[in-house]
C-alpha positions in Angstrom: 66.2 94.1 -39.4 69.9 94.4 -39.2 71.3 97.5 -40.9 73.6 95.3 -43.1 70.5 94.1 -44.9 69.4 97.6 -45.8 70.8 97.3 -49.3 68.3 94.6 -50.2 65.5 97.1 -49.6 66.6 99.5 -52.3 64.4 98.8 -55.3 65.0 102.0 -57.2 68.5 102.4 -58.4 67.9 105.9 -59.6 67.8 107.2 -56.0 71.1 108.7 -54.9 72.8 106.9 -52.1 74.0 109.7 -50.0 74.3 109.4 -46.2 71.3 110.5 -44.2 72.3 113.4 -42.0 70.5 114.7 -39.0 70.0 118.0 -40.9 68.3 116.2 -43.8 66.0 114.4 -41.3 65.2 117.7 -39.4 64.5 119.5 -42.7 62.1 116.8 -43.8 60.2 116.8 -40.5 60.1 120.7 -40.4 58.7 120.8 -43.9 55.9 118.3 -43.0 55.0 119.5 -39.5 51.4 119.7 -38.2 50.0 123.2 -38.5 47.0 124.6 -36.6 43.7 123.5 -38.1 41.7 125.9 -40.2 38.9 123.5 -41.1 35.2 123.5 -40.1 34.7 119.8 -39.3 36.5 117.2 -37.3 36.4 114.9 -40.3 38.2 117.4 -42.4 40.8 117.9 -39.7 41.3 114.1 -39.3 41.6 113.7 -43.1 44.2 116.5 -43.2 46.2 114.8 -40.4 46.2 111.5 -42.2 47.3 113.1 -45.5 50.1 114.9 -43.7 51.2 111.7 -42.0 51.2 110.0 -45.4 53.4 112.8 -46.7 55.8 112.3 -43.8 55.8 108.5 -44.5 56.8 109.2 -48.1 59.5 111.6 -47.1 60.9 109.3 -44.4 60.8 106.4 -46.9 62.7 108.4 -49.4 65.3 109.4 -46.9 65.8 105.8 -45.9 66.0 104.7 -49.5 68.8 107.2 -50.2 71.0 106.2 -47.3 73.1 103.0 -47.3 74.9 103.6 -44.0 73.6 102.3 -40.7 73.8 105.3 -38.3 71.9 106.6 -35.3 70.1 108.9 -37.7 69.0 106.0 -40.0 67.7 104.1 -36.9 65.8 107.2 -35.7 64.4 107.7 -39.2 63.2 104.1 -39.3 61.6 104.5 -35.9 59.8 107.7 -36.9 58.6 105.9 -40.0 57.2 103.0 -38.0 55.5 105.5 -35.6 53.8 107.3 -38.5 52.7 104.0 -40.1 51.2 103.0 -36.7 49.4 106.3 -36.4 47.9 106.2 -39.9 46.9 102.5 -39.3 45.2 103.4 -36.1 43.3 106.3 -37.7 42.1 104.2 -40.6 41.1 101.4 -38.3 39.1 103.8 -36.2 37.3 105.1 -39.3 36.5 101.6 -40.4 35.1 100.8 -37.0 32.9 104.0 -37.1 31.7 103.1 -40.6 30.9 99.5 -39.5 28.9 100.9 -36.4 26.9 103.2 -38.7 26.1 100.4 -41.1 25.0 98.2 -38.3 22.7 100.9 -36.9 21.3 101.4 -40.4 20.6 97.7 -40.9 19.1 97.4 -37.4 16.7 100.3 -38.3 15.8 98.7 -41.6 15.2 95.4 -39.9 13.0 97.0 -37.3 10.9 98.8 -40.0 10.5 95.6 -42.0 9.3 93.8 -38.8 6.8 96.5 -38.1 5.5 96.5 -41.7 5.2 92.7 -41.7 3.1 92.6 -38.5 
């Protein structure tokens, strides 16, 4: 999307339109960085990573909403946002695949038990 069209993406007029600086981007990323896991299960760690990525998505989106200039920092922020969206999408897709596999195994087990009972 050309940067000249960024204005059409601002849907909340209450957001201040200040230039996005490298310092503001760095501060947002530092505030929402990944920390060592202190959880007991892989599922909890994964959930924490997804929640943190969603928080970074929100922060990057807010930074982009507030900036009207098309700068290198704006383009970098947009690329980081797309990378975060891709990571969350992949994680959610993997979870859906795991759930589908578990449901398929459960249905196969039920089907096998029904066949045994019928014969």
